[in-house]
Wavefront OBJ file of the C-alpha trace (Angstrom):
o trace
v 213.841 27.183 62.306
v 216.746 25.322 60.964
v 216.517 23.920 57.505
v 217.127 20.356 58.551
v 213.733 20.419 60.441
v 211.755 21.483 57.494
v 209.537 19.027 55.652
v 211.348 17.789 52.533
v 208.558 19.222 50.256
v 208.745 22.588 51.982
v 212.585 22.626 51.719
v 212.284 21.853 48.025
v 209.875 24.629 47.416
v 212.126 27.171 49.163
v 215.078 26.012 47.087
v 213.154 26.447 43.838
v 212.106 30.017 45.058
v 215.726 30.767 45.826
v 216.871 34.201 44.573
v 219.022 34.039 41.519
v 221.776 36.542 42.147
v 225.208 36.598 40.453
v 227.833 37.966 42.783
v 228.875 40.418 40.137
v 225.653 42.401 40.747
v 227.380 43.926 43.720
v 230.165 45.183 41.384
v 227.815 46.439 38.734
v 225.962 48.508 41.406
v 229.203 50.252 42.331
v 230.103 50.847 38.643
v 226.672 52.504 38.088
v 226.756 54.467 41.225
v 230.289 55.916 41.159
v 232.081 55.291 37.759
v 234.673 57.974 38.484
v 235.734 56.723 41.935
v 238.911 54.615 42.399
v 238.507 50.948 42.392
v 242.097 49.720 42.270
v 245.416 51.196 43.112
v 248.899 49.879 42.680
v 252.295 51.140 44.158
v 253.375 51.817 40.514
v 250.914 54.656 40.532
v 248.489 52.926 38.232
v 244.840 53.389 39.214
v 241.540 52.097 37.691
v 238.165 53.601 38.339
v 234.924 51.665 38.578
v 233.931 52.750 35.128
v 237.234 51.545 33.727
v 236.864 48.254 35.610
v 233.451 47.786 33.912
v 234.936 48.547 30.467
v 237.829 46.050 31.128
v 235.270 43.421 32.173
v 233.229 44.080 29.045
v 236.323 43.665 26.825
v 237.296 40.388 28.584
v 233.786 39.032 28.198
v 233.926 39.726 24.475
v 237.158 37.793 24.116
v 235.649 34.911 26.177
v 232.636 34.791 23.918
v 234.933 34.641 20.873
v 236.530 31.575 22.342
v 233.125 29.818 22.749
v 232.677 30.594 26.408
v 229.391 29.720 27.871
v 227.718 29.896 31.368
v 228.869 27.018 33.513
v 232.302 26.588 31.910
v 235.416 26.445 34.231
v 238.468 28.530 33.603
v 241.973 28.190 35.156
v 243.404 31.746 35.879
v 246.995 32.377 36.775
v 248.530 35.865 36.791
v 250.208 38.215 39.259
v 247.931 40.367 41.366
v 246.758 43.374 39.365
v 243.618 45.312 38.400
v 243.510 43.309 35.118
v 243.509 40.013 36.981
v 240.413 41.175 39.005
v 238.607 42.431 35.907
v 239.086 38.916 34.314
v 237.697 37.244 37.383
v 234.714 39.626 37.183
v 234.278 38.836 33.423
v 234.251 35.025 34.106
v 231.891 35.224 37.070
v 229.580 37.701 35.286
v 229.167 35.196 32.460
v 228.274 32.480 34.896
v 231.576 30.683 34.763
v 233.821 29.232 37.466
v 237.228 30.504 38.175
v 239.912 27.931 39.232
v 242.937 29.289 41.157
v 246.001 27.171 41.963
v 249.114 27.744 44.050
v 252.173 28.231 41.792
v 254.212 25.712 43.787
v 251.800 22.788 43.359
v 253.473 19.899 41.669
v 252.716 18.640 38.186
v 250.849 15.479 39.486
v 248.858 17.559 41.973
v 247.719 19.962 39.214
v 246.836 17.114 36.897
v 244.864 15.393 39.676
v 243.040 18.619 40.621
v 241.997 19.258 37.058
v 241.040 15.656 36.261
v 237.379 15.986 37.207
v 236.900 19.718 36.580
v 237.665 19.715 32.727
v 238.532 23.387 32.395
v 238.112 24.825 28.765
v 240.184 27.839 29.113
v 243.494 28.978 30.622
v 243.718 32.700 31.251
v 247.300 33.912 31.979
v 249.869 36.717 31.877
v 253.489 36.084 30.852
v 254.289 34.549 34.253
v 251.260 32.187 34.020
v 252.267 31.261 30.426
v 255.634 29.848 31.689
v 253.947 28.282 34.649
v 251.424 26.613 32.387
v 253.906 25.386 29.827
v 255.799 23.273 32.345
v 252.624 21.377 33.515
v 251.151 18.643 31.518
v 247.650 19.178 33.217
v 247.701 22.848 32.030
v 249.012 22.070 28.604
v 245.953 19.844 28.013
v 243.577 22.770 28.260
v 242.456 23.386 24.756
v 242.264 27.219 24.651
v 244.694 29.783 26.115
v 243.950 33.535 26.374
v 246.452 36.219 27.433
v 245.405 38.928 29.868
v 245.485 42.470 28.425
v 244.454 45.972 29.522
v 241.867 46.934 26.933
v 238.431 48.409 27.190
v 234.976 48.018 25.550
v 232.034 50.491 25.454
v 229.593 47.623 25.661
v 227.891 47.142 29.024
v 229.158 44.202 31.064
v 226.948 41.130 31.048
v 225.662 39.403 34.116
v 224.107 35.952 33.655
v 221.587 34.733 36.241
v 223.040 31.920 38.430
v 221.877 30.187 41.516
v 223.497 31.495 44.596
v 224.915 28.033 45.476
v 226.513 27.514 42.033
v 230.305 27.458 42.000
v 232.079 30.874 41.635
v 235.692 30.316 42.632
v 237.534 26.992 43.361
v 240.920 27.464 45.043
v 243.566 24.598 45.265
v 246.299 24.810 47.859
v 248.795 22.519 49.424
v 248.572 23.972 52.933
v 251.240 23.777 55.557
v 251.209 19.915 55.323
v 251.796 19.697 51.617
v 248.569 17.822 51.197
v 246.322 19.087 48.308
v 243.192 20.797 49.413
v 240.344 22.395 47.474
v 237.953 25.090 48.656
v 234.750 25.908 46.701
v 233.163 29.433 47.179
v 229.736 29.744 45.620
v 228.177 33.077 44.672
v 226.312 33.146 47.984
v 229.564 33.062 49.938
v 230.915 36.051 47.957
v 227.619 37.996 48.511
v 227.584 37.083 52.251
v 231.297 38.078 52.674
v 230.565 41.486 51.141
v 227.502 42.009 53.335
v 229.441 41.067 56.473
v 232.383 43.390 55.706
v 229.981 46.310 55.047
v 228.180 45.560 58.358
v 231.189 45.027 60.653
v 233.184 47.956 59.160
v 230.374 50.357 59.037
v 231.438 51.330 55.468
v 228.073 51.315 53.840
v 227.950 54.999 53.597
v 231.569 55.803 52.835
v 232.017 57.664 49.545
v 235.819 57.114 49.115
v 237.757 54.428 47.412
v 236.238 50.919 47.906
v 239.021 48.516 46.997
v 242.726 48.908 46.676
v 245.207 46.277 45.269
v 248.729 46.523 46.687
v 251.186 44.886 44.287
v 254.694 43.884 45.180
v 257.522 45.953 43.675
l 1 2 3 4 5 6 7 8 9 10 11 12 13 14 15 16 17 18 19 20 21 22 23 24 25 26 27 28 29 30 31 32 33 34 35 36 37 38 39 40 41 42 43 44 45 46 47 48 49 50 51 52 53 54 55 56 57 58 59 60 61 62 63 64 65 66 67 68 69 70 71 72 73 74 75 76 77 78 79 80 81 82 83 84 85 86 87 88 89 90 91 92 93 94 95 96 97 98 99 100 101 102 103 104 105 106 107 108 109 110 111 112 113 114 115 116 117 118 119 120 121 122 123 124 125 126 127 128 129 130 131 132 133 134 135 136 137 138 139 140 141 142 143 144 145 146 147 148 149 150 151 152 153 154 155 156 157 158 159 160 161 162 163 164 165 166 167 168 169 170 171 172 173 174 175 176 177 178 179 180 181 182 183 184 185 186 187 188 189 190 191 192 193 194 195 196 197 198 199 200 201 202 203 204 205 206 207 208 209 210 211 212 213 214 215 216 217
C-alpha cells in the first residue's frame, strides 16, 4: 500500500514510530568490525584504516564541541578530497549536523543567496578553502572558522540520534546551465544508497578494503 492511501492518523502514527538512525551508524559498524582494514587510500601512498578514521572523527568532534556545535547546526565545508575531509563530514553528521557543500566556481552573489536562509554557524576549510572563503562575502559572514587537521583522539566517536528524514548533506551546484541548484540528501538517502550498493555489487561479505579515495596529483 502506498503512503498516500493511508489514513492521515495512521500515517502520523507510522511517522512517530519511524526508526531514528543516524547514517554514521553504518561507519561505526565498520570501525568496530575491522579497525585495521584500509578505509581510504591516496596516490601519494597515504592510507587510513577504519580505526584511524574513527579516531580522526572523534578529534574533529571534540573541536566542533569546543566551538559550541550542537545537533541541528549547519556547517559549510570546503577542502580538497582527502581522508581528512571525509572524517570531518563523518564528525558533523555524527553529531547531528548538516554539511553544506558548494561548487568552487559559484559566484559571490550565488553563494550569498544560497546561504541566506540556511544560516551556517561554522566554516570548515583547508588552505584552499580558506582562500576561497576569504573572497566571498557570504562565507566571511560565517562567525566561526575551523581548519582541517590530521589529528586523532582516543575518545569514542559520538553518534546523536536523528530522524532519517533530517538533512544530512546539502549540495549547491550551478549545473550545465549556470542556474543555481540545491540538492538535499537526508540520512535516509545515505542509508538507502549504502544498502543498494551492497545489494547490487554483492559486496556484503567481502573482507577487503571498503572505500578508496583517489586524489589528483
